[in-house]
Z-matrix of the N, CA and C atoms (Angstrom, degrees):
N
C 1 1.420
C 2 1.497 1 114.40
N 3 1.367 2 114.25 1 -39.94
C 4 1.493 3 118.01 2 178.86
C 5 1.548 4 109.38 3 -62.58
N 6 1.410 5 115.43 4 -39.67
C 7 1.415 6 118.88 5 -179.29
C 8 1.542 7 111.48 6 -61.81
N 9 1.303 8 113.53 7 -46.20
C 10 1.507 9 117.05 8 179.07
C 11 1.516 10 111.21 9 -62.28
N 12 1.332 11 117.95 10 -39.29
C 13 1.479 12 121.01 11 179.86
C 14 1.512 13 109.86 12 -63.60
N 15 1.311 14 114.59 13 -42.03
C 16 1.454 15 119.25 14 -178.58
C 17 1.565 16 110.82 15 -63.35
N 18 1.348 17 111.79 16 -39.85
C 19 1.492 18 116.57 17 178.92
C 20 1.478 19 110.19 18 -62.31
N 21 1.328 20 118.34 19 -43.40
C 22 1.456 21 124.76 20 -179.02
C 23 1.536 22 108.45 21 -61.72
N 24 1.335 23 118.61 22 -44.46
C 25 1.453 24 119.88 23 -179.53
C 26 1.545 25 112.69 24 -65.08
N 27 1.349 26 114.48 25 -37.71
C 28 1.480 27 117.70 26 178.62
C 29 1.515 28 110.85 27 -67.42
N 30 1.328 29 115.92 28 -40.60
C 31 1.447 30 119.28 29 178.32
C 32 1.481 31 112.69 30 -62.98
N 33 1.354 32 117.06 31 -40.12
C 34 1.458 33 123.37 32 179.17
C 35 1.494 34 110.86 33 -64.43
N 36 1.341 35 118.96 34 -40.99
C 37 1.431 36 122.80 35 179.41
C 38 1.537 37 111.04 36 -66.80
N 39 1.395 38 113.20 37 -38.90
C 40 1.460 39 117.90 38 -178.68
C 41 1.531 40 108.31 39 -65.53
N 42 1.337 41 116.29 40 -41.53
C 43 1.460 42 120.65 41 179.50
C 44 1.544 43 111.10 42 -61.58
N 45 1.328 44 113.15 43 -43.82
C 46 1.506 45 116.07 44 -178.91
C 47 1.515 46 109.63 45 -64.77
N 48 1.363 47 117.43 46 -47.08
C 49 1.502 48 118.86 47 179.19
C 50 1.520 49 109.80 48 -58.20
N 51 1.348 50 115.83 49 -45.61
C 52 1.470 51 120.93 50 -176.09
C 53 1.512 52 109.25 51 -64.23
N 54 1.343 53 116.44 52 -39.69
C 55 1.481 54 115.97 53 178.61
C 56 1.507 55 111.29 54 -67.90
N 57 1.352 56 117.97 55 -43.83
C 58 1.437 57 118.65 56 177.13
C 59 1.525 58 113.75 57 -59.84
N 60 1.292 59 113.11 58 -40.23
C 61 1.478 60 118.19 59 177.54
C 62 1.539 61 110.60 60 -60.48
N 63 1.337 62 116.49 61 -40.85
C 64 1.453 63 120.13 62 -177.54
C 65 1.551 64 109.41 63 -65.02
N 66 1.353 65 112.07 64 -43.12
C 67 1.494 66 111.72 65 179.25
C 68 1.460 67 112.47 66 -65.54
N 69 1.362 68 118.73 67 -39.97
C 70 1.460 69 123.71 68 -174.59
C 71 1.554 70 107.63 69 -66.17
N 72 1.329 71 118.53 70 -35.31
C 73 1.454 72 117.35 71 -177.42
C 74 1.498 73 116.06 72 -80.96
N 75 1.329 74 117.82 73 -9.95
C 76 1.402 75 120.22 74 176.19
C 77 1.507 76 111.88 75 -86.53
N 78 1.309 77 113.56 76 79.35
C 79 1.447 78 122.58 77 -179.57
C 80 1.535 79 109.69 78 -96.61
N 81 1.309 80 115.11 79 139.45
C 82 1.490 81 118.35 80 179.40
C 83 1.512 82 112.87 81 -85.24
N 84 1.351 83 113.65 82 -24.94
C 85 1.520 84 115.08 83 -176.57
C 86 1.516 85 113.80 84 -125.62
N 87 1.318 86 116.97 85 -23.58
C 88 1.494 87 120.25 86 -179.05
C 89 1.510 88 110.18 87 71.12
N 90 1.321 89 122.45 88 19.82
C 91 1.478 90 124.30 89 -175.73
C 92 1.499 91 112.50 90 -71.44
N 93 1.375 92 118.24 91 -20.97
C 94 1.426 93 117.58 92 -179.13
C 95 1.529 94 115.70 93 -74.54
N 96 1.403 95 114.59 94 -14.28
C 97 1.440 96 118.32 95 175.21
C 98 1.552 97 109.69 96 -94.08
N 99 1.326 98 114.50 97 161.23
C 100 1.462 99 119.94 98 -176.89
C 101 1.563 100 108.44 99 -83.35
N 102 1.335 101 112.39 100 96.67
C 103 1.456 102 118.16 101 -176.17
C 104 1.534 103 109.84 102 -76.72
N 105 1.331 104 113.49 103 168.65
C 106 1.511 105 117.82 104 175.40
C 107 1.491 106 110.80 105 -63.68
N 108 1.365 107 117.56 106 -37.08
C 109 1.441 108 121.41 107 179.35
C 110 1.598 109 109.33 108 -61.46
N 111 1.345 110 113.84 109 -42.10
C 112 1.446 111 118.55 110 -178.06
C 113 1.542 112 110.78 111 -67.93
N 114 1.282 113 113.26 112 -37.35
C 115 1.503 114 118.87 113 175.76
C 116 1.548 115 111.18 114 -61.81
N 117 1.339 116 114.33 115 -40.14
C 118 1.447 117 119.63 116 -179.63
C 119 1.558 118 109.74 117 -62.76
N 120 1.351 119 114.83 118 -42.42
C 121 1.443 120 119.35 119 -179.01
C 122 1.509 121 109.98 120 -64.70
N 123 1.310 122 115.20 121 -48.13
C 124 1.478 123 120.80 122 -177.76
C 125 1.526 124 111.33 123 -60.87
N 126 1.324 125 117.43 124 -32.81
C 127 1.511 126 121.12 125 179.27
C 128 1.519 127 109.02 126 -66.43
N 129 1.345 128 115.95 127 -39.42
C 130 1.496 129 120.38 128 179.21
C 131 1.513 130 108.48 129 -72.72
N 132 1.282 131 118.52 130 -42.69
C 133 1.437 132 126.04 131 175.90
C 134 1.579 133 110.59 132 -53.33
N 135 1.354 134 117.20 133 -49.12
C 136 1.430 135 119.35 134 177.84
C 137 1.521 136 113.66 135 -65.28
N 138 1.362 137 114.95 136 -34.93
C 139 1.461 138 117.86 137 -177.52
C 140 1.506 139 110.64 138 -67.19
N 141 1.318 140 119.46 139 -26.27
C 142 1.457 141 121.25 140 -175.68
C 143 1.545 142 111.59 141 -109.52
N 144 1.311 143 117.47 142 17.10
C 145 1.422 144 124.84 143 176.02
C 146 1.493 145 114.67 144 -110.91
N 147 1.272 146 117.35 145 129.49
C 148 1.513 147 123.55 146 177.61
C 149 1.470 148 113.03 147 -120.93
N 150 1.326 149 116.78 148 157.62
C 151 1.504 150 122.98 149 -179.70
C 152 1.476 151 108.12 150 -127.77
N 153 1.350 152 115.41 151 139.78
C 154 1.450 153 121.47 152 175.57
C 155 1.469 154 109.97 153 -144.95
N 156 1.373 155 117.52 154 151.10
C 157 1.499 156 119.94 155 -178.27
C 158 1.505 157 110.88 156 -138.59
N 159 1.279 158 114.60 157 157.92
C 160 1.495 159 122.36 158 175.90
C 161 1.509 160 107.20 159 -122.78
N 162 1.339 161 114.03 160 127.50
C 163 1.451 162 118.63 161 177.46
C 164 1.519 163 109.90 162 -124.37
N 165 1.322 164 116.81 163 151.52
C 166 1.412 165 125.23 164 169.11
C 167 1.524 166 108.06 165 -121.77
N 168 1.405 167 114.29 166 91.28
C 169 1.462 168 115.02 167 -168.26
C 170 1.499 169 109.21 168 70.24
N 171 1.385 170 114.58 169 -125.90
C 172 1.455 171 119.48 170 177.64
C 173 1.486 172 111.52 171 -95.40
N 174 1.286 173 116.91 172 2.83
C 175 1.487 174 119.93 173 -173.47
C 176 1.579 175 107.73 174 -94.98
N 177 1.327 176 115.30 175 128.86
C 178 1.503 177 122.36 176 -178.61
C 179 1.459 178 107.15 177 -81.11
N 180 1.370 179 119.81 178 130.23
C 181 1.397 180 125.22 179 174.73
C 182 1.545 181 111.92 180 -106.15
N 183 1.297 182 117.00 181 -33.48
C 184 1.464 183 121.30 182 -179.64
C 185 1.566 184 110.68 183 -156.22
N 186 1.294 185 113.94 184 134.95
C 187 1.456 186 121.23 185 172.09
C 188 1.534 187 104.07 186 -124.78
N 189 1.287 188 116.79 187 120.85
C 190 1.506 189 118.33 188 -175.67
C 191 1.506 190 112.62 189 -142.93
N 192 1.272 191 113.06 190 141.31
C 193 1.527 192 122.42 191 173.13
C 194 1.497 193 108.73 192 -119.39
N 195 1.292 194 116.03 193 142.02
C 196 1.492 195 120.45 194 -179.66
C 197 1.494 196 110.85 195 -136.93
N 198 1.339 197 117.80 196 134.53
C 199 1.404 198 123.18 197 178.72
C 200 1.540 199 107.94 198 -114.35
N 201 1.292 200 114.40 199 123.05
C 202 1.465 201 121.59 200 178.81
C 203 1.548 202 109.50 201 -86.79
N 204 1.351 203 117.84 202 119.27
C 205 1.442 204 120.59 203 -173.35
C 206 1.519 205 108.93 204 -86.13
N 207 1.370 206 114.07 205 72.48
C 208 1.438 207 123.22 206 -179.79
C 209 1.527 208 110.46 207 -68.23
N 210 1.291 209 118.89 208 175.84
C 211 1.492 210 123.23 209 177.07
C 212 1.525 211 108.36 210 -61.74
N 213 1.400 212 115.63 211 -43.74
C 214 1.448 213 119.62 212 -179.87
C 215 1.518 214 111.18 213 -63.73
N 216 1.312 215 116.29 214 -42.64
C 217 1.485 216 119.09 215 175.81
C 218 1.441 217 111.70 216 -60.23
N 219 1.279 218 120.40 217 -48.14
C 220 1.460 219 124.94 218 -179.00
C 221 1.561 220 111.64 219 -59.28
N 222 1.306 221 115.15 220 -40.26
C 223 1.468 222 120.72 221 176.40
C 224 1.516 223 111.16 222 -57.59
N 225 1.347 224 113.68 223 -50.37
C 226 1.450 225 120.41 224 -178.39
C 227 1.562 226 108.82 225 -63.47
N 228 1.282 227 116.62 226 -43.19
C 229 1.522 228 121.05 227 177.98
C 230 1.508 229 109.31 228 -58.08
N 231 1.364 230 119.82 229 -46.81
C 232 1.407 231 122.87 230 -178.21
C 233 1.536 232 111.34 231 -60.10
N 234 1.301 233 115.25 232 -45.42
C 235 1.451 234 120.46 233 179.21
C 236 1.505 235 112.40 234 -62.73
N 237 1.292 236 118.76 235 -43.01
C 238 1.474 237 121.61 236 179.71
C 239 1.505 238 112.07 237 -71.23
N 240 1.341 239 117.74 238 -42.37
C 241 1.458 240 121.32 239 173.78
C 242 1.525 241 111.72 240 -55.81
N 243 1.324 242 114.96 241 -49.24
C 244 1.464 243 120.58 242 -177.52
C 245 1.536 244 109.13 243 -61.60
N 246 1.324 245 118.75 244 -40.73
C 247 1.418 246 120.62 245 176.92
C 248 1.496 247 114.71 246 -61.05
N 249 1.299 248 117.71 247 -44.07
C 250 1.487 249 122.50 248 -177.77
C 251 1.538 250 108.96 249 -68.96
N 252 1.339 251 119.16 250 -44.20
C 253 1.435 252 123.87 251 -172.34
C 254 1.550 253 113.45 252 -97.92
N 255 1.379 254 114.12 253 5.29
C 256 1.405 255 119.73 254 178.17
C 257 1.506 256 114.13 255 56.40
N 258 1.296 257 115.90 256 46.42
C 259 1.443 258 121.17 257 -179.68
C 260 1.500 259 108.13 258 -88.10
N 261 1.351 260 113.64 259 126.87
C 262 1.510 261 118.67 260 -174.30
C 263 1.507 262 108.88 261 -141.78
N 264 1.363 263 113.54 262 170.83
C 265 1.420 264 119.90 263 174.93
C 266 1.543 265 114.81 264 61.38
N 267 1.339 266 117.61 265 -138.05
C 268 1.416 267 122.05 266 -176.62
C 269 1.563 268 111.99 267 -64.02
N 270 1.322 269 113.64 268 -30.77
C 271 1.503 270 117.63 269 -179.40
C 272 1.553 271 109.21 270 -66.89
N 273 1.378 272 115.90 271 -38.14
C 274 1.441 273 117.85 272 177.41
C 275 1.531 274 110.89 273 -68.63
N 276 1.340 275 117.27 274 -39.25
C 277 1.453 276 120.24 275 179.07
C 278 1.526 277 108.63 276 -59.51
N 279 1.300 278 116.48 277 -42.71
C 280 1.483 279 120.41 278 -179.24
C 281 1.515 280 110.98 279 -65.37
N 282 1.296 281 116.82 280 -39.90
C 283 1.451 282 120.20 281 178.88
C 284 1.524 283 109.85 282 -61.26
N 285 1.314 284 117.42 283 -46.28
C 286 1.445 285 120.60 284 -179.98
C 287 1.568 286 109.23 285 -65.45
N 288 1.256 287 115.47 286 -44.39
C 289 1.509 288 118.97 287 178.29
C 290 1.516 289 112.21 288 -58.56
N 291 1.347 290 117.05 289 -40.90
C 292 1.454 291 118.99 290 -179.44
C 293 1.530 292 111.35 291 -65.86
N 294 1.352 293 116.20 292 -39.94
C 295 1.428 294 120.37 293 177.92
C 296 1.553 295 114.10 294 -67.05
N 297 1.395 296 113.86 295 -35.99
C 298 1.452 297 116.85 296 177.19
C 299 1.570 298 109.72 297 -66.82
N 300 1.319 299 116.21 298 -40.38
C 301 1.469 300 120.41 299 -178.50
C 302 1.541 301 111.85 300 -66.15
N 303 1.339 302 114.45 301 -39.81
C 304 1.469 303 119.30 302 176.29
C 305 1.512 304 112.05 303 -63.10
N 306 1.364 305 116.19 304 -37.67
C 307 1.472 306 119.30 305 178.26
C 308 1.508 307 111.40 306 -66.79
N 309 1.371 308 116.77 307 -31.82
C 310 1.443 309 119.50 308 -179.68
C 311 1.500 310 112.99 309 -78.07
N 312 1.338 311 116.00 310 -35.62
C 313 1.455 312 121.96 311 -178.25
C 314 1.460 313 115.44 312 -79.76
N 315 1.330 314 118.39 313 -33.20
C 316 1.429 315 122.88 314 -170.70
C 317 1.488 316 115.62 315 -139.66
N 318 1.346 317 115.48 316 151.10
C 319 1.472 318 120.03 317 165.66
C 320 1.515 319 103.31 318 -100.20
N 321 1.352 320 118.72 319 108.16
C 322 1.444 321 123.48 320 178.99
C 323 1.504 322 110.31 321 -104.38
N 324 1.350 323 115.18 322 134.80
C 325 1.480 324 119.69 323 177.01
C 326 1.467 325 108.28 324 -130.03
N 327 1.359 326 118.19 325 129.82
C 328 1.418 327 125.01 326 173.72
C 329 1.557 328 106.96 327 -90.42
N 330 1.299 329 115.89 328 129.71
C 331 1.456 330 122.50 329 -174.88
C 332 1.482 331 110.10 330 -122.86
N 333 1.312 332 116.05 331 127.70
C 334 1.469 333 124.06 332 173.25
C 335 1.546 334 104.82 333 -110.69
N 336 1.340 335 116.49 334 121.18
C 337 1.439 336 121.53 335 -178.43
C 338 1.507 337 111.70 336 -129.93
N 339 1.379 338 112.80 337 134.75
C 340 1.451 339 121.60 338 169.27
C 341 1.478 340 108.72 339 -116.97
N 342 1.365 341 117.05 340 129.69
C 343 1.469 342 123.84 341 172.83
C 344 1.462 343 105.42 342 -131.97
N 345 1.349 344 119.04 343 146.03
C 346 1.482 345 121.78 344 -176.92
C 347 1.482 346 116.01 345 -72.48
N 348 1.366 347 116.38 346 -18.12
C 349 1.419 348 120.37 347 -178.14
C 350 1.589 349 111.00 348 -118.93
N 351 1.255 350 112.93 349 130.89
C 352 1.513 351 118.38 350 -173.91
C 353 1.532 352 112.32 351 -58.42
N 354 1.350 353 113.71 352 -37.26
C 355 1.436 354 117.39 353 -178.55
C 356 1.597 355 113.82 354 -64.80
N 357 1.301 356 115.13 355 -20.66
C 358 1.455 357 119.12 356 177.06
C 359 1.513 358 112.18 357 -80.49
N 360 1.326 359 117.49 358 -15.85
C 361 1.419 360 120.75 359 178.66
C 362 1.583 361 113.44 360 -84.99
N 363 1.334 362 112.14 361 66.02
C 364 1.468 363 118.12 362 -175.47
C 365 1.529 364 111.46 363 -126.33
N 366 1.338 365 117.46 364 34.93
C 367 1.461 366 120.39 365 -174.48
C 368 1.480 367 114.92 366 -59.16
N 369 1.328 368 119.57 367 -30.06
C 370 1.465 369 122.31 368 -176.72
C 371 1.530 370 113.20 369 -93.08
N 372 1.323 371 118.90 370 1.29
C 373 1.411 372 120.38 371 178.93
C 374 1.523 373 111.87 372 -81.85
N 375 1.358 374 114.95 373 150.52
C 376 1.468 375 118.03 374 -178.99
C 377 1.533 376 111.79 375 -67.11
N 378 1.271 377 118.14 376 -30.29
C 379 1.477 378 121.73 377 179.72
C 380 1.553 379 105.12 378 -110.80
N 381 1.276 380 117.48 379 51.46
C 382 1.437 381 121.90 380 -178.82
C 383 1.555 382 107.98 381 -72.65
N 384 1.335 383 113.96 382 149.97
C 385 1.466 384 116.41 383 174.18
C 386 1.515 385 113.49 384 -74.46
N 387 1.318 386 115.57 385 -7.62
C 388 1.504 387 122.16 386 179.67
C 389 1.518 388 111.23 387 -99.28
N 390 1.274 389 118.05 388 145.35
C 391 1.448 390 125.12 389 165.04
C 392 1.545 391 107.97 390 -115.18
N 393 1.315 392 113.77 391 127.50
C 394 1.419 393 119.51 392 -179.08
C 395 1.520 394 111.07 393 -124.48
N 396 1.280 395 118.55 394 130.91
C 397 1.521 396 122.22 395 -177.55
C 398 1.442 397 111.35 396 -152.96
N 399 1.360 398 114.69 397 161.27
C 400 1.469 399 123.74 398 173.56
C 401 1.546 400 109.94 399 -103.85
N 402 1.312 401 114.93 400 150.04
C 403 1.471 402 120.60 401 176.41
C 404 1.521 403 109.71 402 -154.49
N 405 1.319 404 113.72 403 157.09
C 406 1.496 405 118.55 404 174.88
C 407 1.544 406 108.94 405 -115.72
N 408 1.315 407 115.23 406 -27.57
C 409 1.512 408 117.84 407 -171.94
C 410 1.543 409 108.74 408 -121.03
N 411 1.280 410 119.04 409 1.78
C 412 1.475 411 119.14 410 -176.62
C 413 1.522 412 115.42 411 78.51
N 414 1.310 413 116.58 412 -0.93
C 415 1.480 414 121.21 413 178.73
C 416 1.506 415 112.71 414 -110.68
N 417 1.316 416 116.92 415 -57.91
C 418 1.480 417 122.97 416 178.83
C 419 1.488 418 108.70 417 -74.51
N 420 1.307 419 118.49 418 125.85
C 421 1.451 420 127.40 419 -179.21
C 422 1.505 421 111.85 420 -113.62
N 423 1.369 422 119.86 421 120.49
C 424 1.371 423 121.86 422 177.85
C 425 1.544 424 107.19 423 -107.65
N 426 1.281 425 113.79 424 118.65
C 427 1.471 426 121.65 425 -178.67
C 428 1.558 427 110.65 426 -82.39
N 429 1.303 428 116.83 427 149.75
C 430 1.547 429 118.37 428 -179.43
C 431 1.586 430 111.50 429 -71.05
N 432 1.315 431 108.84 430 144.23
C 433 1.521 432 114.95 431 172.99
C 434 1.530 433 108.22 432 -66.99
N 435 1.333 434 118.94 433 -34.29
C 436 1.440 435 121.73 434 177.73
C 437 1.544 436 108.85 435 -160.72
N 438 1.366 437 112.72 436 152.58
C 439 1.442 438 117.90 437 168.01
C 440 1.527 439 108.07 438 -125.66
N 441 1.330 440 115.33 439 116.66
C 442 1.445 441 117.65 440 -170.54
C 443 1.523 442 109.19 441 -117.12
N 444 1.330 443 115.21 442 133.66
C 445 1.493 444 119.38 443 -179.50
C 446 1.514 445 105.92 444 -83.45
N 447 1.329 446 113.73 445 135.94
C 448 1.499 447 122.37 446 -175.38
C 449 1.494 448 108.46 447 -103.12
N 450 1.370 449 115.74 448 159.18
C 451 1.378 450 120.11 449 176.03
C 452 1.489 451 115.02 450 -80.90
N 453 1.341 452 119.44 451 121.02
C 454 1.425 453 121.98 452 -177.00
C 455 1.526 454 113.12 453 -74.54
N 456 1.327 455 116.32 454 -23.53
C 457 1.457 456 117.93 455 -176.91
C 458 1.523 457 113.13 456 -81.67
N 459 1.365 458 115.58 457 1.84
C 460 1.449 459 121.00 458 176.79
C 461 1.529 460 107.17 459 -71.99
N 462 1.322 461 120.45 460 116.20
C 463 1.431 462 122.05 461 -179.07
C 464 1.533 463 113.55 462 -64.40
N 465 1.368 464 117.48 463 -26.99
C 466 1.479 465 119.36 464 -179.35
C 467 1.570 466 106.50 465 -71.52
N 468 1.347 467 116.55 466 -39.88
C 469 1.476 468 118.77 467 177.55
C 470 1.519 469 111.57 468 -64.55
N 471 1.305 470 119.10 469 -38.67
C 472 1.421 471 123.44 470 -177.63
C 473 1.555 472 109.71 471 -72.06
N 474 1.284 473 117.03 472 -30.04
C 475 1.505 474 120.73 473 177.10
C 476 1.508 475 110.73 474 -70.31
N 477 1.381 476 115.91 475 -50.34
C 478 1.470 477 118.90 476 -172.12
C 479 1.507 478 112.61 477 -81.05
N 480 1.374 479 116.34 478 -19.93
C 481 1.484 480 119.95 479 178.59
C 482 1.526 481 105.81 480 -131.23
N 483 1.355 482 115.62 481 80.97
C 484 1.447 483 121.57 482 -170.35
C 485 1.563 484 115.83 483 -68.82
N 486 1.287 485 117.41 484 -4.35
C 487 1.454 486 117.99 485 171.78
C 488 1.531 487 113.27 486 -75.96
N 489 1.308 488 116.30 487 -2.84
C 490 1.490 489 120.85 488 175.87
C 491 1.491 490 110.93 489 -60.79
N 492 1.325 491 120.32 490 123.41
C 493 1.408 492 124.53 491 179.23
C 494 1.553 493 110.51 492 -141.69
N 495 1.275 494 116.27 493 172.30
C 496 1.497 495 119.48 494 178.80
C 497 1.503 496 112.02 495 -72.67
N 498 1.391 497 116.17 496 -11.23
C 499 1.476 498 117.98 497 -174.40
C 500 1.541 499 111.55 498 -98.19
N 501 1.274 500 117.00 499 -8.85
C 502 1.533 501 117.62 500 178.55
C 503 1.509 502 111.61 501 -120.05
N 504 1.280 503 113.68 502 172.11
C 505 1.490 504 122.02 503 176.65
C 506 1.579 505 106.45 504 -116.06
N 507 1.305 506 115.53 505 147.69
C 508 1.430 507 121.65 506 -178.20
C 509 1.524 508 112.28 507 -114.14
N 510 1.302 509 114.74 508 131.19
C 511 1.490 510 120.04 509 -177.58
C 512 1.533 511 108.85 510 -131.45
N 513 1.350 512 115.49 511 156.66
C 514 1.470 513 120.20 512 164.93
C 515 1.540 514 106.10 513 -117.68
N 516 1.320 515 115.24 514 125.15
C 517 1.438 516 122.37 515 171.02
C 518 1.494 517 109.94 516 -102.10
N 519 1.321 518 117.60 517 122.49
C 520 1.461 519 123.00 518 -179.09
C 521 1.465 520 112.98 519 -108.83
N 522 1.330 521 121.12 520 118.92
C 523 1.411 522 126.44 521 -179.39
C 524 1.518 523 110.22 522 -111.49
N 525 1.346 524 118.32 523 148.54
C 526 1.428 525 119.99 524 179.51
C 527 1.567 526 110.34 525 -78.74
N 528 1.338 527 116.77 526 154.16
C 529 1.469 528 121.00 527 173.70
C 530 1.542 529 111.50 528 -103.11
N 531 1.317 530 114.77 529 -21.44
C 532 1.482 531 120.97 530 -176.84
C 533 1.530 532 108.55 531 -123.93
N 534 1.293 533 116.61 532 140.44
C 535 1.423 534 122.75 533 173.62
C 536 1.518 535 109.78 534 -72.30
N 537 1.305 536 122.55 535 114.88
C 538 1.478 537 119.33 536 -175.64
C 539 1.527 538 114.15 537 -67.61
N 540 1.352 539 119.12 538 -19.65
C 541 1.420 540 120.04 539 179.64
C 542 1.548 541 111.92 540 -82.24
N 543 1.303 542 117.54 541 -38.34
C 544 1.506 543 120.95 542 -177.24
C 545 1.494 544 113.36 543 -105.79
N 546 1.329 545 117.66 544 -21.50
C 547 1.460 546 118.37 545 -176.75
C 548 1.487 547 112.89 546 81.34
N 549 1.332 548 117.36 547 3.44
C 550 1.454 549 122.59 548 -179.65
C 551 1.545 550 111.31 549 -84.89
N 552 1.275 551 113.23 550 151.46
C 553 1.479 552 118.39 551 178.37
C 554 1.507 553 109.60 552 -72.02
N 555 1.313 554 115.40 553 132.34
C 556 1.512 555 123.66 554 177.68
C 557 1.455 556 111.36 555 -80.39
N 558 1.316 557 117.51 556 160.34
C 559 1.396 558 127.26 557 175.83
C 560 1.495 559 115.88 558 70.47
N 561 1.393 560 114.11 559 19.60
C 562 1.444 561 114.86 560 179.34
C 563 1.464 562 114.86 561 65.27
N 564 1.327 563 114.44 562 -128.63
C 565 1.513 564 118.71 563 179.99
C 566 1.498 565 107.93 564 -103.28
N 567 1.396 566 118.14 565 101.50
C 568 1.461 567 121.55 566 -178.52
C 569 1.521 568 114.54 567 -64.47
N 570 1.351 569 117.03 568 -9.97
C 571 1.507 570 118.94 569 176.86
C 572 1.481 571 112.50 570 -67.87
N 573 1.366 572 115.91 571 -14.63
C 574 1.471 573 117.96 572 176.08
C 575 1.482 574 113.91 573 -80.13
N 576 1.318 575 116.22 574 -6.90
C 577 1.427 576 121.63 575 177.22
C 578 1.558 577 111.31 576 109.94
N 579 1.321 578 113.14 577 154.26
C 580 1.497 579 118.42 578 -178.41
C 581 1.540 580 108.64 579 -117.74
N 582 1.360 581 114.77 580 145.91
C 583 1.423 582 118.82 581 173.17
C 584 1.505 583 109.46 582 -130.94
N 585 1.365 584 117.96 583 129.96
C 586 1.435 585 122.27 584 172.66
C 587 1.522 586 109.08 585 -100.23
N 588 1.261 587 115.08 586 131.65
C 589 1.473 588 123.31 587 -179.22
C 590 1.575 589 110.90 588 -111.06
N 591 1.290 590 118.22 589 126.57
C 592 1.450 591 121.76 590 172.25
C 593 1.608 592 104.80 591 -115.57
N 594 1.303 593 117.16 592 116.89
C 595 1.394 594 121.62 593 -173.36
C 596 1.513 595 115.29 594 -132.83
N 597 1.246 596 118.57 595 146.28
C 598 1.532 597 122.45 596 -179.75
C 599 1.493 598 110.56 597 -163.48
N 600 1.326 599 118.89 598 -176.45
C 601 1.437 600 120.43 599 178.44
C 602 1.563 601 111.27 600 -67.79
N 603 1.311 602 118.10 601 -9.51
C 604 1.485 603 124.27 602 175.79
C 605 1.473 604 111.62 603 -80.61
N 606 1.293 605 118.53 604 -24.96
C 607 1.443 606 123.05 605 -172.89
C 608 1.556 607 112.52 606 139.50
N 609 1.286 608 115.59 607 -173.94
C 610 1.446 609 119.20 608 179.92
C 611 1.541 610 111.05 609 -126.46
N 612 1.325 611 116.65 610 147.04
C 613 1.468 612 124.38 611 175.26
C 614 1.503 613 108.99 612 -126.56
N 615 1.311 614 116.05 613 139.67
C 616 1.483 615 119.87 614 -178.50
C 617 1.511 616 110.05 615 -127.31
N 618 1.363 617 113.18 616 142.58
C 619 1.485 618 122.06 617 179.18
C 620 1.490 619 107.65 618 -127.45
N 621 1.327 620 118.69 619 122.14
C 622 1.437 621 120.78 620 -174.96
C 623 1.526 622 110.97 621 -118.43
N 624 1.347 623 115.12 622 137.08
C 625 1.413 624 120.32 623 178.67
C 626 1.511 625 111.10 624 -129.41
N 627 1.351 626 114.03 625 139.03
C 628 1.406 627 121.18 626 175.44
C 629 1.503 628 108.60 627 -100.42
N 630 1.337 629 121.08 628 121.01
C 631 1.478 630 121.34 629 -178.41
C 632 1.498 631 116.02 630 -57.98
N 633 1.329 632 117.40 631 -17.76
C 634 1.474 633 122.08 632 178.49
C 635 1.548 634 111.80 633 -87.79
N 636 1.341 635 116.62 634 4.99
C 637 1.425 636 123.53 635 -177.85
C 638 1.556 637 110.96 636 -48.34
N 639 1.319 638 120.81 637 134.54
C 640 1.410 639 124.31 638 171.83
C 641 1.514 640 110.77 639 -132.84
N 642 1.334 641 116.38 640 144.58
C 643 1.508 642 121.27 641 176.16
C 644 1.471 643 115.41 642 -54.41
């Protein structure tokens, strides 16, 4: 009797596991797996992401990653966003157009920053201890139009910028591409490359991008 009871229990467990597995495998989109499209986006994301740190001896003062939202990055973002949310037709054309316009109007950089003291995490404040600017030649400095702190709990942000953690803060620094007074392009010739500098009394961190970057 015990043998029969054990067999029944094992069969019941097998049926439950099989049933659960059947339900789990019936996915309508397959978005939970790492698709080829997702791999393509992550490759572009990695290509336009840089990391820099500030140390004082063995003590860490800053760990930061920055993603430059280049035209190539925005194109990959638009494709991946459209895939996830099934954006098609004119809506997709508008999505791509908006990203192209943003790339033309601004140099946007997403910044993930970890500092060991909360008071140092003031990147978006008007009287921040940090100075952040873009340069191409180390001489001309373009200051951001704004630095905005982003919500880390936003699942969309965490998906597209996977360095988002509970330990860091996420910001977007927006820099102009055109001088509003003269209408001239800022930063000289950006084809020579861009450098973002984050500097303070703690030290300086630099992030360099080559516009010809490819995944």
